[in-house]
N, C-alpha and C positions, 0 to 999 in steps of 0.2 A: 580440602587442602592442609596439609600438613605442613605448614612454615618453617617451623623448627626444624625439622630434617632438608627441608629444602635451603637455608642456610646453610648447614651442617655442612651437606654435599656440594653448595656450591660451583655445580655446574652448567655451562658455559658464563660465568660471571670473570667481568674484568680485573683486572687486577685492584680496582679502586673499588669494586664491589665486593671484592674478597674483603679488602679492611674495612668495610661497612661492616660484611654481615659478621667478621669474626667479633669487631667490639660489639656490635647487639649482642653475640651471645656469651661474651664474658663481661658485657657490662648492663645487663638489663634491668637491676635495680637502680640505675640513674635513669633512665630514660622517661618516665614519668615524667621528671621536672624539666626534658631538655627539649630546646626547639630546635628547630633543622638547621639554623646557627651554631648553636652551641654541639651537636652531636659533626657537621661538618669541620669545625675546627678543632675536635679530636680525631678527627677518623685522615685528617688533612685534605677534605674533599670539599667540595662546596654544597652552599641550599640546592641550587640547581642539581647537580648530582645525587645528590637525596633523595629530591622528587622524582627522578628518573628511577631511581632504584625502587622508589614503593611501588611506580609504575610499571614498571618490570614484573614484579611479583605480583600484579592483579589487582594494585588497590589505586585508587581516586588521588591517593595524596600522601601526605607524612601521616597526617591525623589519623583515617582509616588504618592505615598502615600499623601505628604505634597503638591503638585498641586492641587489634587482631592478635599482634604478636607479644604483647603485655599477657594476653586471657590464654594463650596457646602457653606460653615459659609460664603461668603460673601451674599449669596443669602438665606441663614436663616435670618442671622442678619435684610436684608429689610424685611424678611414677619415672623416670626418665628415662625406663627402656620399653616400657610400652608393651599390653600386652601381646601385638605381631611380633614380638620377639621371642614370645616361649616356644620352643622347640617340639616338636611332635613327630609321631610316624609317618604324619605324609609330608615332610621335609625331605627335601632329594641332597645329595653333598651341596650341589650348591648354594641350597638357601640356607642349610645349616651352615656355613663357611660365611655365607653375606650376615648373620644374624648376629652369631659369636662375634664377628669382627665388628658392627655397630655397637655391640653391647659391649666391649673392652674399649673401646673407642670413647663412648658416651661415658663408661665408669673412670678413665683417666682425668676427662673432661671435668665430671661432677669432683673430684678428687683435687683438681688442682684449684676447683674455685673455693672447694671448703677448707682449704691450707690456708694459713696465716703466716705469712715469712718473719712475721713478730716472734712467732712459736719456735723457728728454726734458731735464729738468732738466740734464743734461750736455751734451746738444746746446745746450740755452740759455746757456750758460756759456760754450762754443765760439763759438758764432753772436755773441755780445755782443761779442765782442771784435774782430769783422769789421765792415767795409763790405761786402765783395765774396764773391759764392759763387761757388763756377765748379763745372757740374756735367759729371760725367763716365757718360756711356750710346750705347748702342745700340739701333736698331731701336726697338719699339714704347714702347718705354724714355726715350724721348728730349721723346713728348707727355706722360709727367710732369714730367718738368726744366723744359720750357716751358710748363706751367699753373704750376708752384711758383714758376719764375722770376719770370713776371709777380705771381703773388701778393706775394715774397717784396720788389718792388720798392714796394708801395702799405706795406711795413715799412721801409723807408730801409735798406735790402740789395740793393746793386748785383750782379745777375746774367748770367753769361754761359755760355750754351749752344751749343756748336759743331757739327754736326752729320756734319760729316767727320771720322772719328779721326786722320786728319793734325794737325786742326787744334787737334785735345785731346791731340795727344801735345804740340804746340809751346806749347800754354797753360800744359800741365804743367811743362812745362822751363823757359818764365819767367816763372810766379807767383810774385809777391812773398811772401814768409813771410805777409805779415797774413791771404791770402787762404787761404778754408775750404775746403776739395773736398768734392764731396757725389756720392757714388756712389751708381746703381739699376743695379743687377743681378737678377734672378731666381736664377739656377744659382750669381753667387759664384765662377765658374769662367773667365770671358772671359778668356783670354788677355792682350790688349791692356789691360783694364784693368786685367790684375793688374798688368802694368808699367809703367802708369802710376800706381798705387798705390805700388810700390814706389820710383821718382821722387821721389813725393810725400814719402815718411818719410822718403827722404835729403836731401830738401830741409830738412825743418821742418815741412812743411804738415800740419796735423790734417785730418782728413778724418771726413764722416758716408757709411754704407750703408744702405740699402735694401735688401733678399737675402728670399729663401724657403730658404736653407740657410745655415743659424746657423754651421753645421760647415764653413764653405767658405775657401779661401783668404783673400779679400779680408775675408772678417769676423775672421779673424785681425789680420789686419793694420790694418783699421778701429779709428777713437778711440772712435766711437759705434754698435753697431749695431741697427739697427731692423726683428727680425722680421716676415714677412707672409705670408699664408696663401697656398697655392697647390692646384692640384688634380696629382698626380701623374696620374691616367687620366685622361681625355676631352684630349687633348693642345689640342686646338683652343681648350678653354677656357682650359686652363691658363695662358697669357701673360696675357689676359684678365682672372680672378680676380687673379692677381698686380699687376695694373696699378690694379684697384679699389682695392686694400689699399695700396698706395705714397701713391696721392690720397690715401687715408685720414689715412697718418702725417704727409706733406708739408701735409694740410689744419690737423693739431691743431700742427702745428709752427709754422702761420702765426697761429696765433689766440696761440698762448703770446709771439713775438716782438709781435703789437699790443697786448699787455696793457702794453709798454714805449713803445709811441711817442705821440710828443704826438696828443690826438684833435682839436684845433684842427686841428694839422697834416695830419692825415688826412684831416679834413673836407673842407680847402682842396682840395687835391688831388682828390678825387669830385669835387666841385664842379666844377673847371677839367674835368677827362676828361669831364665831364658836356658841359658847355654845348662844348669842341672837338669832341669826338669820339662819332659816332654807332653804335653797335655792339650 
């Protein structure tokens, strides 16, 4: 029985059962010390509703459910996507559609659980002090940098994205101290990006990092680190899953920045763009 999958899919669940399932998936670390009464209070249900929920899933009661849930959750956190999500030449288009969808939903959920709101507050404090963001990335990560840059402009943050590494080196060499660096690196161990990071640290420029490796060299140098889920198996999908999580982080940052932008000014920009550019 794949209990985690059943809780994620929430098929034939009532509204209160969906609330319980969502809370369990998002706060599994709190469950070992929770009684039915405490869980009921957190999910705005009742102890009886918790017991009925456990019995509906095939367990004798809350204690039996909790033991099995925690065991499966530990295994899930070690390998959240599961071997069964590997795509082979035996898969139909429908099964590939299902697997990739499940993979990306799981990746976003894992990224959400990995992120800390305090890091966004720290990043916001840094970004508030600057009007210019310099991006440092390579290959596919440049796509995320370009999308983030176009969004940040609407939040009154000028952004620079150079595709050539030579230009990124030169950018770091001449960046004014009020500029903030923004690195995007899945491994966090790219030699050229590490060199640039060291250079920025020497010059006193703060920088943010999105990475799948919180123990990486770049992470040890960054002022703020945003961990993002990736896929270690299925190498062909790993970078794409990372890009999705990276875009999620930049979208949250953009939303945070927009809360401090004058609404009238932002609206005027949007009207002007709509009038002069058709895209």
